[in-house]
C-alpha positions in Angstrom: -19.5 22.1 -7.0 -15.8 22.2 -7.4 -14.2 20.0 -10.0 -12.0 18.2 -7.5 -14.9 17.6 -5.0 -15.1 13.9 -4.2 -18.7 12.8 -3.5 -18.1 9.2 -2.6 -15.2 7.4 -0.9 -15.0 3.6 -0.9 -13.2 2.8 2.3 -11.8 -0.7 3.0 -12.2 -2.0 6.6 -10.3 -4.8 8.3 -11.3 -8.4 7.5 -10.6 -9.4 11.1 -7.9 -7.7 13.1 -9.1 -4.1 13.7 -5.5 -2.8 13.5 -5.5 -3.5 9.8 -7.0 -0.1 8.8 -5.0 2.7 7.2 -4.4 6.1 8.7 -6.0 7.6 5.7 -9.1 5.5 6.0 -9.6 6.7 9.6 -9.1 10.3 8.4 -11.7 10.0 5.6 -14.2 8.3 8.0 -13.8 11.3 10.3 -14.2 13.9 7.6 -17.2 12.7 5.5 -20.7 13.8 6.2 -22.2 10.3 6.4 -20.9 6.7 6.5 -22.9 4.2 4.4 -22.6 0.9 6.3 -23.6 -2.6 5.4 -24.3 -3.3 9.1 -24.2 -0.2 11.4 -23.7 -2.4 14.4 -20.6 -4.0 13.0 -19.2 -0.7 11.7 -20.1 0.9 15.0 -17.6 -1.2 16.8 -14.9 -0.1 14.5 -15.9 3.6 14.8 -15.9 3.3 18.6 -12.4 1.8 18.5 -11.0 4.8 16.7 -13.3 7.4 18.3 -15.0 8.3 15.0 -18.3 10.1 15.6 -19.5 10.4 12.0 -23.2 9.5 11.6 -24.1 6.2 9.8 -26.8 5.2 7.4 -27.6 1.6 6.4 -26.7 0.7 2.9 -26.9 -3.0 2.0 -28.1 -5.4 -0.7 -31.7 -5.3 0.5 -32.1 -1.5 0.3 -29.6 -0.2 -2.1 -32.0 0.1 -5.1 -34.5 1.9 -3.0 -32.3 4.6 -1.4 -29.9 5.0 -4.3 -31.8 7.9 -6.1 -31.9 9.8 -2.8 -28.2 9.3 -2.2 -27.3 10.5 -5.7 -29.4 13.7 -5.1 -27.6 14.3 -1.7 -24.3 14.0 -3.5 -25.4 16.4 -6.1 -26.2 18.9 -3.4 -22.7 18.5 -2.0 -23.0 15.9 0.7 -19.9 13.6 1.0 -20.3 9.9 1.7 -18.0 7.0 2.6 -19.1 3.5 1.8 -17.9 0.6 4.0 -18.9 -3.0 4.2 -18.7 -5.3 7.2 -15.1 -6.3 6.2 -12.8 -5.7 3.2 -13.2 -3.5 0.2 -16.7 -2.4 -0.9 -17.8 -3.9 -4.2 -15.8 -7.1 -3.8 -18.7 -9.6 -3.2 -20.4 -6.8 -1.3 -22.5 -3.8 -2.2 -20.7 -1.0 -4.1 -21.0 -1.5 -7.8 -24.5 0.1 -8.2 -23.7 3.3 -6.3 -20.4 3.7 -8.1 -22.0 3.2 -11.5 -24.8 5.7 -10.8 -22.5 8.3 -9.3 -20.1 8.2 -12.3 -23.1 8.4 -14.7 -24.1 11.6 -12.9 -20.6 13.1 -13.3 -19.8 12.7 -9.6 -16.3 12.0 -8.5 -15.6 8.6 -6.7 -12.4 7.6 -5.0 -11.4 4.1 -3.7 -8.8 3.8 -1.0 -6.4 0.9 -1.1 -6.8 -1.6 1.8 -7.9 -4.9 3.1 -9.4 -7.6 0.8 -9.6 -11.1 2.1 -8.6 -13.0 -1.1 -5.2 -11.3 -1.4 -3.5 -12.7 1.7 -5.3 -16.1 1.1 -3.9 -16.3 -2.4 -0.4 -15.1 -1.6 0.1 -17.5 1.4 -1.5 -20.5 -0.4 1.7 -21.5 -2.2 -0.4 -21.8 -5.4 0.7 -19.7 -8.4 -0.5 -16.1 -8.0 0.8 -14.7 -11.3 -2.5 -15.2 -13.1 -5.8 -15.8 -11.3 -9.5 -15.4 -11.6 -11.8 -14.2 -8.8 -15.1 -16.0 -8.8 -16.5 -14.7 -5.5 -19.4 -16.9 -4.2 -20.6 -19.7 -6.3 -24.4 -19.7 -7.2 -26.3 -21.1 -4.3 -28.4 -23.5 -6.3 -29.3 -22.9 -9.9 -26.2 -22.9 -12.1 -23.8 -24.1 -9.4 -22.8 -27.4 -11.0 -22.6 -25.8 -14.4 -20.2 -23.2 -13.1 -18.1 -25.7 -11.3 -17.8 -27.8 -14.5 -16.7 -24.8 -16.5 -14.1 -23.9 -13.9 -12.5 -27.3 -14.2 -11.0 -26.2 -17.5 -9.7 -22.9 -16.2 -5.9 -22.7 -16.4 -5.5 -19.7 -14.1 -5.7 -20.0 -10.3 -9.3 -19.8 -9.1 -10.4 -17.9 -6.0 -13.8 -18.5 -4.3 -15.5 -17.2 -1.2 -17.6 -19.5 0.9 -19.6 -19.4 4.1 -18.6 -21.8 7.0 -21.9 -23.8 6.8 -21.4 -24.5 3.1 -17.7 -25.3 3.1 -18.0 -29.1 3.5 -20.5 -29.3 0.6 -18.3 -27.1 -1.6 -15.2 -29.2 -0.8 -17.1 -32.4 -1.7 -18.0 -30.8 -5.0 -14.5 -29.5 -5.7 -13.2 -33.0 -5.1 -15.8 -34.5 -7.4 -15.4 -32.1 -10.3 -11.7 -31.1 -10.1 -10.4 -34.5 -8.9 -9.0 -35.7 -5.6 -5.4 -34.7 -6.6 -6.1 -31.1 -7.5 -4.1 -28.8 -5.2 -6.3 -26.4 -3.3 -5.9 -24.1 -0.3 -8.5 -23.0 2.3 -8.0 -20.0 4.6 -10.4 -19.1 7.4 -10.4 -16.5 10.2 -7.8 -14.4 8.3 -5.9 -12.0 10.5 -7.6 -13.3 13.7 -6.3 -15.3 16.6 -7.4 -18.7 15.2 -6.4 -18.0 11.6 -5.8 -21.2 9.6 -4.6 -22.0 6.1 -4.2 -25.5 4.8 -2.9 -26.3 1.3 -3.0 -29.9 0.1 -4.9 -32.1 -2.4 -8.6 -31.6 -2.6 -9.2 -34.9 -0.9 -6.9 -34.1 2.0 -8.4 -30.7 2.5 -11.9 -32.2 2.4 -11.0 -34.8 5.0 -9.3 -32.2 7.2 -12.6 -30.3 7.5 -15.0 -33.2 7.4 -15.3 -33.8 11.1 -14.8 -30.3 12.4 -17.0 -27.4 13.4 -16.1 -24.6 11.0 -16.2 -21.0 12.0 -15.2 -17.8 10.2 -15.4 -16.6 6.6 -13.6 -18.8 4.0 -11.4 -18.2 1.0 -10.8 -21.2 -1.3 -7.9 -21.1 -3.7 -7.8 -23.8 -6.5 -4.8 -24.4 -8.7 -5.5 -24.0 -12.4 -5.7 -27.0 -14.8 -2.3 -28.3 -15.6 -0.5 -26.0 -13.1 1.4 -26.9 -10.0 
C-alpha cells in the first residue's frame, strides 16, 4: 500500500438543501469503492441527484461494532471507503468516531473533507457570542439529563445542543427552569430548507413561541453562557 493512499474519507453531506455539497465531495463519492451510509435510502436520493453510481453499504449505530473488523480488513487490502451520514459531518452526533479510531490504530490514512455541520450556521446567526462555545450534542434521554442541565447552568461559554422535534417543548421547559426565564437562547430548525426558522429571545419567550405549535425538522439550540450577553 502506498504511503499516501487514503483508506477512509469522511464526507459531509447537506443538512437540508441538496445544493450545499462541495465539488470535491461529489468527486470523492464518485471515486471511492464503497460509500458507507447511515441510511442508504436517504443517501440514495443525494447520489441520484448528482448521478453518482458508487455502491453503498449500511453503516450506522446499530451495526458499526459488528462490521467494523471486516471494514478494517477491507481497507488493509486496499479498498477505499467514504463515510457519510444522513446530514452533516460524520462523527458529529453521528457514527464516525469508532471507525476513525480503529483505522488510525491500524496505520490507515483517514481524511475528512470540510463541509456542512448544522450547529455552525445556527450559532453564527443566533446573535449569541460565538467566540467561545461548547458543543454538547444531544442531552441524555433520561438518566443523567437533569444532572447535565444543572452543570451547564454554570458554563460561561455559549452552549450548543441538538434536539429532536418531539422533545423540543420538554427541553425548552427544562432550560427555562434550570437556566432561568431571562437567559437568552436561540432555536434554529429546518436549516437551509424552505421553512427555515430561527428565533432568538429569552428562554421564556422561546418556550412560549413553540408551546402551541406542531414542530418539524431537526433542532439546534444555542444558549448564552452564564454572565454573557
